[in-house]
N, C-alpha and C positions, 0 to 999 in steps of 0.2 A: 434734496435727499440727504439724510444725516450721514455723518462719517461712519457711525456705528453700523448702519444698514449697508453702506457700500462695502465695508470690510467683510461683513458676514457674507454678502453676495459674492464678492471676489474670492473669498476663501472656499466657498462651496463650488464655484466654477472651476477653480484650480484643482480641487480634489476630484471633481468629475472628469476633467480632462486627463488627469494623471491615471485614474482608474481605467478609462477607455484605452489610453496608450499602452498601459501594462497588459491588458487583456488582448489587445491587437498584437502585441509583440509575442506573447506566449502562444497565441494561435498560429502565428506565422512560423515560429520556431518548432512547435509541436506537430504542425500539419494536421491538427484534429480539432473538431468543435464538439462539445466544449473542451477547452484546453486543460481542464482540471476536474477533479472528482472528490467529493466529500466521503470520508471513511465513516461508515455507519456502525461498525461493530469492532469488537476487541480481538478479532482473529489474528491480527498481525502485531499486537502489542507485545512488549518484552517485560512488562511489569504492570501492577495495579496502579502505579503512579505514573503521571505523565513523564515521558523521557524524550529528550532532544535526540534527533538522529534516527529515530525509529518511527513506525507508523502507529499513531494512536487514534482512538475513536474521537471524531470531531476535527481531526486534521484535514487539510485540503492537500491532496497530492497533485503535482503537475504531470501532464501526460505528453508522451511523444509517440507518434505512430511510427511503426517500423515496416519498411517495405517487404522484407523477407524475414519473418520471425525465426525460422530455423537457423538462419545465418546470423541475424542481428541480435537475438535475445541471448544473453550470456546466462546459462543455467548455473545452479549451485555447483554441479559437478565440475564444469569448466571454470567457474569463478574460484573455486577452492584450489584448483591447480595453478591459476595465475595470480592469486591473491587479490581478486576483484570483489569488492563488497558494496552493497547498497543497503541502507536502512538496518545497519548493525549485523548483517550476515552476508555470506557469499551469494553471488548471483543477482540477477534482476528480479524485480517484482513486476508482475504483469497484471493487466486487467483483461479478463476474458469473459465471453458470454457462455453461460452454462446452458444445458439442454432445456431448462425451464425458463430461459430468457433473462435470468438474473445475471447482472454483471458482478463478478467476483474479483477481488484484488488479493492475490496470493503469490508466493514465491515460486518461480519455475525451478524445480529441483533437477530434472534432467529431461532430455528429449529421448523418447522411446520409439524404436522402430523394430522390424522383425526381418530375419533372414532365414527362410525355410524353417520357421518354427522356433528359431533361436533369437532371444531378445538382444537387441543392439542398443546400448546406452551411449549416446554421443558424449565423447570426452573421456570415456573409460579406457584405461590402458593398464589394468592390474595394479591400481593404486592400493596401498595398504588400508585405506579408510573406507573402501567400498567393496562390496561383494555382489557379484551378479550371477544368478543361476537362472535356469529355465522357468522356475516358478516364483522366484522372489528376488528383490534387490534390498540390500541393507547398506545404509550409509551410517557410519559410526561417528559419534560425537558431533552431531550436526544441528543441535538446538542450542539456544542461549543458556540452557541449564544442563547441557552435556548429554542429552539423550541420543539414543540410536534410533534411526527411522527404519521401519520395516514396510516395504511396499509389496503387496501381494499381486503377482502378475496373472493369477488365475482369473479368467474372465476378460483379460485384456489382450489375449493372443490375437495377433493380426491387426491390432489397433495401433496406429502411429499417432504420436502427439506428445505434448508436454505433460509431465507428472507434476502436480502442484500441491503445495502445502502452506497452510497458515502458520507463521512462526509460533503464535500463541497456542494454536491447536495442537502442535507437536509437544510443546512444553507442558501442556496440561492434560494430554490424552490419558484416558483410563484403559485404553485397549492395549494391554501389555501382552507381548508374545514371549513368554518365559523362556522357551527353548532357545531363543536368539537374543534375549536380553534387549529387546527393542520394542518400539511402540508403533501402532498403526495410526497414521494421521493424514495420509494423502487424500485429497478430495476424491480421487478415483476409487478409494477403498471405503471411506466413511459415508460418502454421498452416492456412490455408485455411478459417478460420471465417467464417461470415456476419456481417454487422454485428450488434451486440448489440441484440436486441429489448428494449424497455422491461420486459417481463415477466421477462426473464432477468437484470435488474439486481438483485442481492441487497441491496446497501447502498452508501452512500458512506462512505469512510474518513475519520476525523478523529482527530487526536491520536495519541499513541503511548506505549507503555510499553516502554522500551528493554531489550534483553537477556534479560528474564525468559522469553521464549518459547523460549529455547535449552534450558531444562529439559525442556519437553515434547518438543521436537525430538529431543533425545538419547535420550529414552525410546523414541520412535518408531524411532530408529536401531538400537536393540537388537533390534528386531523386523524390521529390514530395510525400514522404511516411510519412510525419509527419505534419498533418494539424493543430496540436495544439500548434504551435510554439509561438503563442501570449499569451499562458497561463503560461509562465515561471514566477515564482514569482520574485518580485523586489529583487535586490542584488545577485541573484543566479549566474549570470555571473561574477559579481565582485569577489565573493568568489571562483568561479572556476579558474579565472585567477590568483588570489593570490595563490591558492593551487598549480597550475601547476608551477608557478614561484618558490615556495618554494621547490618543489620536483625536478625539472629539472634544474633550473638555479642557485639558491642560493648556492648549494653545490660546483659548479664549481667556482663561484665568490669567495666563502670563501677559497677554496683551493689555487687559484692563488694569492689571497690577502695574504694568509699565506706564500706562496713561496716568494713573493716579499719582505715581511717583513724580512724573513730569510736572504735574500741577503743584 
């Protein structure tokens, strides 16, 4: 067996073992399978360019199952009070199962419940940046471009659950409520979904593996299963190709260059 073949075989074996070990560790920590999810659309992006620290199309987000979402999910309202941020904004980002079976990854803005017809927003205690009435909730300056969010509670009476918003959806919404200088962007208003019940929360997102999810998405595109291919942020493919080159090509080039120098 040639030394060249042995090195190639051992390198591949080490890579496979490392990948299996990483996946096993993430599964054990997250308590969920699969332990990660590929982001298919731009609804959580903060720019048309790829940005570190926020959720971009083609990124892989890691998942952690929470035993009690009402207690364990930190919403935007609670997060803004305590200074807790994930992915560039206050509060946790959750994955939840929508009524049509689709799994959506959006930010949990607040948990809504009702007390004799009066809305109760968990974490609300008359802060200056939020207004709660019987028919609507307004959160001021709550998008990455400084917009106010208007959540219409009509039709949600008696429905408990999380109110969710895509960061990009709020920043680009065209549904403007002039009277309140605010925009409609909650999933419960634009899609007509009910508030997200705790049992429909799949996981909380944490961390990210950038760009690599584009590989899976482009395979899906070949079969017509990825309609959002035009929403990939600028430079994401460039970064992906550089990453693949560094992981799979550069080590071999370095090795053979070293061998040649030794001769």
